[in-house]
C-alpha positions as CSV (number, residue, x, y, z in Angstrom):
1,M,2.4,-27.5,-38.8
2,T,4.2,-24.1,-39.2
3,P,6.1,-22.8,-36.2
4,N,4.2,-20.9,-33.5
5,P,4.8,-17.2,-34.1
6,T,3.7,-16.1,-30.7
7,A,6.4,-14.1,-28.9
8,P,8.5,-16.7,-26.6
9,A,8.0,-14.9,-23.2
10,I,4.0,-15.5,-23.9
11,R,4.4,-19.0,-25.1
12,I,6.6,-19.6,-22.0
13,E,4.5,-17.7,-19.3
14,A,1.0,-19.7,-20.8
15,A,3.1,-23.1,-21.0
16,L,4.0,-22.8,-17.0
17,D,0.7,-21.5,-16.0
18,A,-1.2,-24.3,-17.9
19,A,1.0,-26.7,-16.0
20,I,0.6,-25.4,-12.6
21,T,-3.4,-24.8,-13.3
22,R,-3.6,-28.7,-14.4
23,V,-2.5,-29.9,-10.9
24,S,-3.9,-27.5,-8.7
25,T,-7.5,-28.9,-8.4
26,A,-9.8,-29.1,-5.9
27,E,-8.1,-32.3,-4.6
28,S,-4.6,-30.6,-4.2
29,P,-3.3,-29.5,-0.9
30,P,-3.9,-25.6,-1.2
31,Q,-0.7,-24.5,0.8
32,L,1.2,-26.5,-1.5
33,A,-0.7,-25.4,-4.8
34,S,-0.2,-21.9,-3.7
35,A,3.8,-22.6,-3.0
36,L,4.0,-24.2,-6.5
37,R,2.6,-20.8,-8.1
38,Y,4.7,-18.8,-5.6
39,A,8.1,-20.6,-6.7
40,V,7.5,-20.0,-10.6
41,F,5.8,-16.6,-11.0
42,P,6.7,-14.2,-11.2
43,G,9.8,-15.5,-12.9
44,G,13.3,-14.4,-13.6
45,A,14.6,-13.7,-17.1
46,R,13.6,-17.1,-18.0
47,V,16.5,-17.5,-20.1
48,R,16.9,-21.3,-20.1
49,P,13.4,-21.5,-21.6
50,K,13.8,-18.8,-24.1
51,L,16.8,-20.3,-25.1
52,C,15.3,-23.8,-25.6
53,L,12.3,-22.1,-28.1
54,A,15.2,-20.0,-29.7
55,V,16.9,-23.2,-30.8
56,A,14.0,-25.0,-31.6
57,Q,12.7,-22.2,-33.6
58,A,16.0,-22.2,-35.5
59,C,15.6,-25.8,-36.1
60,G,11.9,-25.7,-37.5
61,D,9.8,-25.9,-34.5
62,D,7.3,-28.0,-36.3
63,H,5.7,-29.3,-32.9
64,P,5.1,-26.0,-30.9
65,A,3.4,-27.9,-28.1
66,I,6.4,-30.1,-27.5
67,T,8.8,-27.1,-27.9
68,E,6.9,-25.5,-25.1
69,A,6.5,-28.5,-22.9
70,A,10.2,-28.9,-23.2
71,A,11.0,-25.1,-22.4
72,A,8.3,-25.5,-19.4
73,A,10.0,-28.6,-18.1
74,I,13.4,-26.6,-18.1
75,E,12.0,-23.8,-16.3
76,F,10.6,-25.9,-13.9
77,L,13.5,-28.0,-13.0
78,H,15.5,-24.8,-12.7
79,C,12.8,-23.6,-10.2
80,A,12.8,-26.5,-8.1
81,S,16.6,-26.2,-7.9
82,L,16.0,-22.6,-6.6
83,V,13.7,-23.6,-3.9
84,H,15.9,-26.4,-2.7
85,D,19.5,-24.2,-2.8
86,D,17.7,-21.7,-0.7
87,L,17.0,-24.0,2.2
88,P,18.9,-23.6,5.6
89,C,20.8,-26.8,4.9
90,F,22.3,-25.2,1.8
91,D,22.4,-21.6,1.4
92,A,19.9,-20.4,3.9
93,A,19.1,-17.7,1.8
94,A,16.3,-15.4,3.1
95,T,15.2,-13.8,-0.6
96,R,15.1,-15.0,-4.0
97,R,14.0,-12.7,-7.3
98,G,13.5,-9.7,-4.5
99,K,11.0,-11.6,-2.6
100,P,11.2,-13.9,0.7
101,S,12.5,-17.2,-0.3
102,L,9.9,-20.0,-0.6
103,H,11.1,-21.6,2.9
104,M,10.7,-18.4,4.4
105,M,7.1,-18.0,3.2
106,F,5.6,-21.5,3.4
107,G,8.3,-23.5,5.9
108,E,10.8,-25.8,5.1
109,P,8.8,-29.1,4.7
110,L,6.6,-27.3,2.0
111,A,9.5,-25.8,0.4
112,V,11.2,-29.5,0.1
113,L,7.9,-30.8,-1.3
114,T,7.6,-27.9,-3.5
115,G,10.6,-28.7,-5.4
116,D,9.9,-32.3,-5.4
117,A,6.6,-31.3,-7.0
118,L,8.3,-29.0,-9.7
119,I,10.6,-31.8,-10.9
120,V,7.7,-34.1,-11.5
121,L,5.6,-31.5,-12.9
122,A,8.4,-31.0,-15.6
123,F,8.5,-34.7,-16.6
124,D,4.5,-35.1,-16.7
125,G,4.4,-32.0,-18.6
126,L,6.9,-33.4,-21.4
127,A,5.4,-36.9,-21.1
128,R,1.9,-35.4,-22.1
129,A,3.2,-33.5,-25.0
130,G,5.7,-35.9,-26.1
131,A,2.7,-38.3,-26.8
132,R,2.2,-36.4,-29.9
133,A,5.6,-37.1,-31.4
134,P,6.7,-40.1,-29.2
135,R,9.9,-40.6,-31.5
136,R,11.3,-37.3,-30.0
137,L,10.4,-38.0,-26.1
138,S,13.1,-40.4,-25.5
139,G,15.7,-37.8,-26.6
140,L,14.1,-35.4,-24.6
141,L,13.9,-37.1,-21.7
142,S,17.5,-38.1,-21.5
143,A,18.4,-34.8,-22.4
144,L,16.6,-33.5,-19.1
145,V,17.5,-36.3,-16.9
146,R,21.4,-35.3,-18.1
147,G,20.6,-31.8,-16.9
148,V,19.5,-32.5,-13.5
149,G,20.9,-36.0,-12.4
150,M,23.9,-37.6,-11.8
151,P,26.8,-37.8,-12.4
152,T,27.1,-34.6,-14.2
153,G,23.6,-32.8,-13.6
154,I,22.6,-30.0,-11.1
155,V,22.2,-32.4,-8.7
156,A,25.6,-33.6,-8.8
157,G,26.8,-30.3,-8.7
158,Q,24.8,-29.3,-5.3
159,A,26.5,-32.5,-4.1
160,W,30.0,-31.1,-5.0
161,E,29.3,-28.5,-2.2
162,S,29.3,-31.3,0.4
163,E,32.7,-32.7,-1.0
164,P,36.0,-32.0,1.1
165,F,37.5,-31.0,-2.4
166,T,35.6,-29.6,-5.2
167,P,37.1,-28.9,-8.4
168,V,35.9,-25.6,-9.7
169,E,35.3,-26.4,-13.5
170,T,33.4,-29.9,-12.9
171,Y,31.4,-27.9,-10.2
172,H,30.3,-25.1,-12.4
173,R,29.6,-27.5,-15.4
174,A,27.3,-29.3,-13.5
175,K,25.4,-26.5,-10.9
176,T,25.0,-24.4,-14.1
177,G,26.3,-25.7,-17.4
178,A,24.1,-29.0,-17.5
179,L,21.0,-27.2,-17.6
180,F,22.0,-24.8,-20.5
181,V,23.0,-27.8,-22.1
182,A,19.8,-29.5,-21.4
183,A,18.0,-26.3,-22.8
184,T,19.9,-26.3,-26.4
185,T,19.6,-29.9,-27.0
186,A,16.3,-30.2,-26.0
187,G,15.3,-27.1,-28.1
188,A,16.7,-29.0,-31.0
189,L,15.4,-32.4,-30.1
190,A,11.9,-30.9,-29.8
191,A,12.1,-29.9,-33.6
192,G,13.6,-33.2,-34.5
193,A,16.8,-32.0,-35.5
194,D,20.2,-33.5,-34.2
195,P,21.1,-32.1,-30.7
196,T,24.9,-32.6,-31.2
197,P,25.8,-29.0,-32.7
198,W,23.9,-27.1,-30.1
199,R,25.8,-28.6,-27.2
200,A,28.8,-26.3,-27.3
201,V,26.5,-23.5,-27.2
202,G,25.0,-24.6,-24.0
203,E,28.2,-25.4,-22.3
204,Q,29.5,-22.2,-23.2
205,L,26.6,-20.4,-22.0
206,G,26.4,-21.8,-19.1
207,G,29.8,-21.4,-18.2
208,A,29.5,-17.6,-18.9
209,Y,26.3,-17.6,-16.5
210,Q,28.5,-19.3,-13.7
211,I,31.3,-16.7,-13.8
212,A,28.6,-14.0,-14.0
213,D,27.0,-15.4,-10.8
214,D,30.4,-15.7,-9.2
215,L,31.0,-11.7,-10.0
216,L,27.5,-10.8,-8.8
217,D,28.0,-12.5,-5.5
218,A,31.5,-10.7,-5.1
219,L,30.4,-7.4,-6.3
220,S,26.7,-6.7,-6.1
221,A,24.3,-5.6,-3.3
222,P,21.4,-8.0,-2.4
223,A,19.1,-5.1,-3.6
224,D,20.8,-5.2,-6.9
225,C,20.4,-8.9,-7.8
226,G,17.2,-10.1,-5.7
227,K,19.1,-12.5,-3.7
228,P,22.0,-12.6,-0.7
229,T,25.6,-11.9,-2.1
230,G,28.8,-12.7,-0.5
231,Q,27.8,-16.4,0.0
232,D,30.9,-18.1,-1.9
233,V,33.2,-16.4,0.5
234,A,30.5,-17.2,3.7
235,L,30.2,-21.1,2.6
236,Q,33.4,-21.5,1.4
237,R,32.0,-22.7,-2.2
238,P,34.3,-22.8,-5.3
239,S,34.4,-19.4,-7.1
240,L,36.5,-18.5,-10.4
241,V,36.4,-14.8,-8.8
242,R,38.9,-16.3,-5.8
243,D,40.8,-18.1,-8.1
244,L,41.0,-15.9,-11.1
245,G,40.4,-12.4,-9.6
246,V,37.8,-10.0,-10.8
247,H,39.5,-9.3,-13.9
248,G,40.2,-12.9,-14.7
249,A,37.0,-14.1,-14.3
250,Y,35.6,-11.2,-16.3
251,E,37.8,-12.1,-19.2
252,R,36.9,-15.7,-18.8
253,L,33.1,-14.7,-18.9
254,K,33.8,-12.5,-22.1
255,A,35.7,-15.6,-23.7
256,C,32.8,-18.0,-23.1
257,V,30.3,-15.6,-24.4
258,A,32.2,-15.4,-27.5
259,S,32.8,-19.1,-27.5
260,A,29.0,-19.4,-27.5
261,V,28.0,-16.9,-30.0
262,A,30.6,-18.9,-32.4
263,A,29.3,-22.2,-31.8
264,I,26.0,-21.2,-33.0
265,P,25.2,-23.5,-36.1
266,A,24.3,-21.6,-39.4
267,C,20.6,-21.3,-39.3
268,D,18.0,-18.8,-39.7
269,G,17.9,-17.8,-36.4
270,A,21.7,-17.4,-35.9
271,K,21.7,-13.7,-35.1
272,G,18.7,-13.8,-32.9
273,L,20.7,-16.4,-31.1
274,A,23.7,-14.5,-30.8
275,D,21.8,-11.2,-30.0
276,L,20.2,-13.3,-27.2
277,V,23.4,-14.9,-25.6
278,R,25.2,-11.0,-25.7
279,A,21.9,-9.6,-24.0
280,Q,21.7,-11.9,-21.2
281,A,25.5,-11.9,-20.4
282,M,25.4,-7.8,-20.4
283,R,22.2,-8.1,-17.9
284,L,24.1,-10.3,-15.6
285,T,27.1,-8.7,-15.6
286,P,27.5,-6.5,-12.5
287,Q,26.7,-3.0,-13.1
288,E,29.8,-1.2,-11.7
289,L,31.9,-3.9,-13.7
290,A,30.1,-3.2,-17.0
291,R,30.6,0.7,-16.4
292,S,34.4,0.0,-15.9
293,A,34.9,-2.3,-18.6
294,A,32.9,0.1,-20.9
C-alpha cells in the first residue's frame, strides 16, 4: 500500500470525526455525545497528530489507516487532558481554545465523563485499526500508555501538581513531553519502523512546548491564547520563567527547538519535519517576545 497523499490536516479531522460519529448513536446519551464533539472541534493546531503523521510519512506510511488511528488517538488523549485540566479541582479555567471550557458548558460531571470517554475512544480506535497489522499494535498501545499513564505520562504530570515539592524538569517531561514522545514514536511504529531514533525529537519538542506555555502564561493576555493566563503564579505551579527568567526561558526554548531539529533522523521528510518544528515553536512564542527577539 502506498502512502496516503491527502493533506495531514484533512486526514486528522476526518479520522477524529469518524471516530466520534461511530460512538454517537441513537443509544448514546445525547449530552455526552455533544460534549465529545465540543471537546474536540474546532481543534487547536493539532500539532501532536500532525507530528505523528509526519514521522509515519518519513518512515513510509504503508498502512495509512493505522497511522490515522494513532494520530487520532493522540489527539483524543490530548483533548481529554485539557478537559480534565480545566476542571475546578485543578485549574478552574473558564475558557479553552477561545470558547467556554467544557465544564462551563456541560457541567462538571459531564466534563469528567467526557475526558474518560475520550481516553477510551483513543484506545478503541487504535485497536480497531491495528487489527489490520496486529504485530504493530502492541508497540503502539505501549507507546500511548507510556505517554498518558504512570509513572511518567501526563497523568503523572498532573499528579505532580498535588505534591508538596515538584521537580520542574520531571514535571515538564511528564505533563507535556510524554505525549510528544508518544506522537513521534507512534508515528514510526505505525509505519513499521524503529521508534528509538524518534524519541529524542519528541523529548526536545515537548520541552520546547512546555517552555513556550510557561512564557505564554507569564506574558500573554487571555484573548491572545484562548485560555486564562497568570495561572502558574496564581496556582504556584512549577515554571521555567520563574526559575530562569523570561530571557533564560526563551534561550532554553530556542535550544530545545534546535535540539529537536538536530535529532531528526536522516529521511526523505527531514526538511518538512524541521519546518514543522520551527513553525510551531514560533507560533507558540508570545508575540511581544518574538518581536523583541527579532
